[in-house]
C-alpha positions as CSV (number, residue, x, y, z in Angstrom):
1,X,-0.1,-0.1,-0.1
2,X,1.1,3.6,-0.9
3,X,0.0,7.3,0.3
4,X,1.3,10.7,-1.0
5,X,2.5,13.0,1.8
6,X,-0.5,15.0,1.8
7,X,-2.8,11.8,2.2
8,X,-0.3,10.9,5.2
9,X,-1.1,14.3,6.7
10,X,-4.8,14.3,6.6
11,X,-4.3,10.6,8.1
12,X,-3.2,12.3,11.5
13,X,-0.2,11.8,13.4
14,X,2.0,8.9,12.8
15,X,5.5,7.8,12.8
16,X,7.9,8.7,9.8
17,X,10.7,6.5,8.8
18,X,13.5,7.3,6.2
19,X,15.4,4.5,5.1
20,X,18.9,4.8,3.7
21,X,18.7,2.1,1.0
22,X,21.9,2.9,-0.9
23,X,24.8,5.3,-0.6
24,X,22.6,8.2,-2.3
25,X,19.2,6.8,-2.1
26,X,16.6,7.7,0.3
27,X,12.9,6.3,0.3
28,X,10.3,7.1,3.3
29,X,7.1,5.3,4.8
30,X,5.2,6.2,7.7
31,X,3.6,3.8,10.5
32,X,0.0,4.5,10.8
33,X,-2.2,2.4,13.4
34,X,0.5,-0.6,13.7
35,X,0.9,-0.5,9.7
36,X,3.6,0.3,7.7
37,X,2.8,2.4,4.4
38,X,5.4,3.4,1.9
39,X,5.1,7.2,0.9
40,X,4.6,7.9,-2.8
41,X,5.3,10.7,-4.9
42,X,2.1,12.7,-6.6
43,X,2.5,10.3,-9.9
44,X,2.4,7.2,-7.7
45,X,5.9,6.1,-8.0
46,X,7.7,5.4,-4.7
47,X,8.7,8.7,-3.1
48,X,12.5,8.7,-3.4
49,X,15.5,11.1,-3.5
50,X,19.1,11.2,-3.9
51,X,20.1,13.2,-0.5
52,X,18.5,13.2,2.9
53,X,18.1,17.0,2.6
54,X,15.9,16.5,-0.4
55,X,14.0,14.0,1.2
56,X,13.5,16.5,4.3
57,X,12.1,19.2,2.2
58,X,9.8,16.6,0.6
59,X,8.6,15.5,3.9
60,X,8.4,19.1,5.3
61,X,4.6,18.9,5.8
62,X,4.9,16.0,8.2
63,X,7.6,17.9,10.3
64,X,5.7,17.3,13.5
65,X,5.7,13.7,13.3
66,X,8.5,11.8,15.5
67,X,10.8,10.9,12.7
68,X,13.7,8.4,12.2
69,X,16.6,7.6,9.8
70,X,17.0,4.3,9.5
71,X,20.3,2.4,8.1
72,X,20.6,-1.3,8.0
73,X,24.3,-2.8,7.5
74,X,25.4,-5.3,5.1
75,X,28.6,-5.9,7.0
76,X,27.7,-9.2,8.1
77,X,26.3,-10.4,4.8
78,X,29.5,-9.0,3.3
79,X,32.0,-11.0,5.5
80,X,29.8,-14.2,5.1
81,X,27.5,-14.5,8.1
82,X,24.0,-15.2,7.7
83,X,22.0,-11.9,7.4
84,X,19.3,-13.2,9.4
85,X,21.5,-13.8,12.4
86,X,20.6,-10.2,14.1
87,X,19.0,-7.5,13.3
88,X,21.5,-4.6,12.7
89,X,19.4,-1.9,11.9
90,X,20.3,1.4,13.1
91,X,17.9,3.8,13.7
92,X,18.3,7.7,14.9
93,X,16.1,10.2,15.3
94,X,15.5,12.8,12.8
95,X,14.8,16.4,13.0
96,X,12.6,17.5,9.7
97,X,12.3,21.3,11.0
98,X,14.2,23.9,9.3
99,X,17.3,24.4,11.4
100,X,18.5,27.7,10.0
101,X,15.1,29.6,11.1
102,X,16.6,30.3,14.0
103,X,19.6,31.8,13.2
């Protein structure tokens, strides 16, 4: 299931997840009512950007939502360990509000 940023904003407050998929590829999803929903661009394609700042700008209407940046390490897989042995997902809080506004 997918929804646009505008639809997510109308749905109410949820949790926003920006996932670093590759070195320069970010996608976003929301958790609403225990369900994870992928965010879509206005044309229905997956919302993706090539840098984190661009993603933050696209998600500005959801700045009030609790947000995290999520990254999974490929280290275990690269050194021959089973990818399912442990969850090595890193999540850090992500601030979507413009930090330069107070300067």
